[in-house]
C-alpha positions as CSV (number, residue, x, y, z in Angstrom):
1,M,100.2,68.4,61.7
2,D,98.7,68.7,58.3
3,A,97.9,71.6,56.7
4,S,93.9,71.7,57.9
5,T,94.4,71.5,61.5
6,R,94.5,74.7,63.4
7,W,94.7,74.1,66.6
8,V,96.6,76.0,68.6
9,V,99.0,75.2,71.8
10,V,99.0,78.0,74.1
11,A,101.4,78.9,77.3
12,L,99.1,79.5,80.5
13,A,101.3,81.7,81.6
14,V,101.7,83.9,78.8
15,L,97.0,84.1,79.3
16,G,98.3,85.1,83.1
17,I,96.2,81.8,84.4
18,G,97.2,80.2,87.5
19,L,95.1,77.0,88.0
20,G,96.9,75.1,90.1
21,S,96.6,72.2,89.1
22,S,96.3,72.3,85.6
23,P,98.8,71.6,82.6
24,A,101.4,74.6,81.5
25,S,100.5,74.1,78.1
26,A,97.0,73.5,76.9
27,L,95.3,72.6,73.4
28,V,93.0,75.2,72.0
29,L,90.7,74.0,69.3
30,P,89.5,76.7,67.5
31,G,86.3,74.7,65.9
32,N,85.4,75.4,62.6
33,G,83.4,78.7,62.3
34,P,84.0,81.3,59.6
35,E,88.1,81.7,59.1
36,E,87.9,85.3,59.9
37,S,86.2,85.0,63.4
38,D,87.2,81.6,64.5
39,C,89.7,83.2,66.6
40,Y,87.2,84.9,69.0
41,I,86.5,81.3,71.4
42,G,88.2,78.1,71.7
43,L,87.7,74.9,73.6
44,D,90.5,74.0,75.8
45,I,91.3,70.5,75.5
46,G,94.0,70.9,77.9
47,S,95.8,67.4,77.1
48,A,94.7,65.6,74.5
49,T,97.7,62.8,74.5
50,G,95.8,59.8,73.3
51,A,92.8,61.3,71.5
52,V,91.9,61.4,67.7
53,I,91.0,65.0,66.8
54,D,88.6,65.6,64.1
55,D,88.9,69.3,62.5
56,T,88.0,68.6,58.8
57,S,84.3,68.4,58.6
58,K,82.7,72.3,58.4
59,K,80.6,71.7,61.3
60,K,81.9,70.4,64.0
61,V,85.3,69.5,65.2
62,T,85.7,65.7,67.3
63,V,88.0,64.8,70.4
64,T,87.5,60.7,70.8
65,C,89.2,58.8,73.8
66,T,88.9,55.3,74.7
67,D,88.5,54.8,78.1
68,G,91.4,53.7,79.6
69,D,93.8,55.8,77.5
70,P,96.0,59.0,78.5
71,C,93.1,61.3,77.6
72,D,90.7,60.2,79.5
73,L,91.6,61.4,83.3
74,D,90.4,58.5,85.0
75,G,92.8,56.7,83.7
76,A,90.6,53.6,84.7
77,C,89.1,50.9,82.0
78,N,85.7,51.8,83.8
79,D,82.8,52.1,80.7
80,A,83.2,56.4,81.2
81,C,85.6,59.2,80.1
82,E,86.6,61.2,81.7
83,F,87.4,64.8,79.9
84,N,88.3,67.9,81.3
85,V,87.9,71.0,79.1
86,G,87.1,75.6,79.3
87,V,87.6,78.2,77.1
88,C,89.7,80.3,76.0
89,I,89.2,83.7,74.3
90,N,90.7,85.8,71.6
91,L,93.1,83.7,70.4
92,A,96.6,84.0,69.2
93,G,98.0,82.4,65.7
94,V,94.7,81.4,64.1
95,T,95.4,81.9,60.7
96,G,93.5,84.7,59.0
97,C,91.7,85.7,62.2
98,T,92.3,89.1,64.0
99,A,91.3,88.8,67.3
100,P,88.8,91.8,68.7
101,A,90.7,93.1,72.1
102,T,87.2,92.4,73.7
103,L,84.0,90.5,73.5
104,D,80.4,91.7,74.0
105,K,80.0,88.2,74.8
106,A,80.5,84.7,75.4
107,S,79.1,81.2,76.2
108,A,79.8,77.5,76.2
109,K,77.8,74.2,77.0
110,G,76.3,71.3,76.2
111,K,74.6,68.0,77.0
112,V,75.8,64.5,77.9
113,K,74.0,61.9,75.8
114,G,71.6,59.6,77.4
115,V,72.3,61.1,81.0
116,K,69.2,63.0,82.6
117,G,68.8,66.1,84.0
118,E,71.6,68.3,86.0
119,Q,73.8,65.7,85.4
120,G,74.1,65.8,82.0
121,K,74.2,69.2,81.4
122,V,77.7,70.7,80.6
123,V,78.3,74.7,81.4
124,I,81.9,75.7,81.2
125,E,82.7,79.1,83.1
126,V,83.7,82.4,80.0
127,P,86.6,84.4,81.6
128,Q,84.9,87.0,83.9
129,L,86.8,89.7,82.0
130,L,86.2,88.9,78.7
131,E,89.1,91.2,77.0
132,G,92.8,89.9,76.1
133,S,93.6,86.3,75.7
134,V,92.7,84.2,78.3
135,C,90.8,81.0,79.5
136,G,88.6,80.0,82.1
137,A,88.4,77.8,84.5
138,F,88.7,74.0,83.7
139,I,85.9,71.4,84.5
140,D,85.2,67.7,84.1
141,V,83.2,66.3,81.9
142,N,82.2,62.4,82.3
143,I,80.9,60.3,79.2
144,P,79.8,57.0,80.0
145,V,80.0,54.6,77.4
146,K,76.3,52.6,76.3
147,V,75.9,49.5,77.7
148,K,73.5,46.9,76.4
149,K,71.4,44.3,77.9
150,N,73.4,41.7,76.8
151,G,76.9,43.4,77.7
152,D,77.7,44.8,74.3
153,K,79.1,48.2,74.9
154,K,79.0,51.7,72.5
155,S,80.4,54.8,72.1
156,N,78.7,57.6,73.6
157,K,79.4,61.2,73.2
158,A,78.9,64.3,74.4
159,G,77.3,67.5,72.4
160,L,79.3,71.0,73.0
161,K,78.2,75.2,71.3
162,T,80.4,77.9,72.2
163,A,79.6,81.1,70.9
164,A,81.3,84.8,71.3
165,T,80.1,88.4,70.4
166,A,82.2,90.9,69.1
167,P,81.8,94.6,69.4
168,K,79.1,96.5,67.2
169,G,81.1,97.3,64.2
170,T,83.2,93.8,63.8
171,K,83.1,92.0,60.8
172,P,82.3,89.3,61.1
173,R,80.9,89.7,65.1
174,K,79.8,86.1,65.9
175,D,82.3,82.9,66.2
176,N,79.7,80.4,66.6
177,D,81.3,76.2,66.7
178,K,79.8,72.7,67.8
179,F,82.3,70.0,69.3
180,E,81.7,65.9,70.2
181,L,83.7,64.4,72.5
182,I,83.3,61.2,72.0
183,C,84.4,58.1,74.6
184,E,84.9,55.2,73.4
185,P,84.5,52.0,75.1
186,C,87.8,49.7,75.7
187,A,87.8,46.1,75.0
188,A,89.2,45.2,78.1
189,S,86.4,46.6,80.1
190,A,84.7,44.7,83.2
191,S,80.6,44.5,82.5
192,G,78.5,46.8,84.2
193,A,75.6,48.7,83.1
194,F,74.8,52.4,82.5
195,L,71.2,53.5,83.0
196,D,69.8,56.1,82.0
């Protein structure tokens, strides 16, 4: 990892989580908010094997996966990528940030581009108690690639936002971050169309 990369590997046992089949450790992305508050909330992407993570932009962090690669949890070249994501609060190990003992508020939501209605909404549960270093449950986010009428395929994405507010008197008080999960089509994918 170079100096610009600020990922946090978190042992779930330390966080006091029992999530059944979840990985033994998680890769938590703190986002690219102000350094002083960037440990208040982060996006947990479980395992990022095969994914390309770009956290060099000041506006957002991107996680790119190619359909069928190890980062695509369904493992199939089927015109969609399945990501497994959660939210962690009060992250330890983020340089320049001291996490508050508790948070007043935390939220995480998003939308899969081109998917209408409830299926396109992404709502990630935050931990029930907003105190200590803990993570919420993982959810599956399914992102279909775009398939044109001529069969050509293009990448598609889901935009996610996380937000946390520390108690009054904490400076800075807020940590707001943006993430993009991107699904690239695999070269050998079978023909098929995704309907908007």
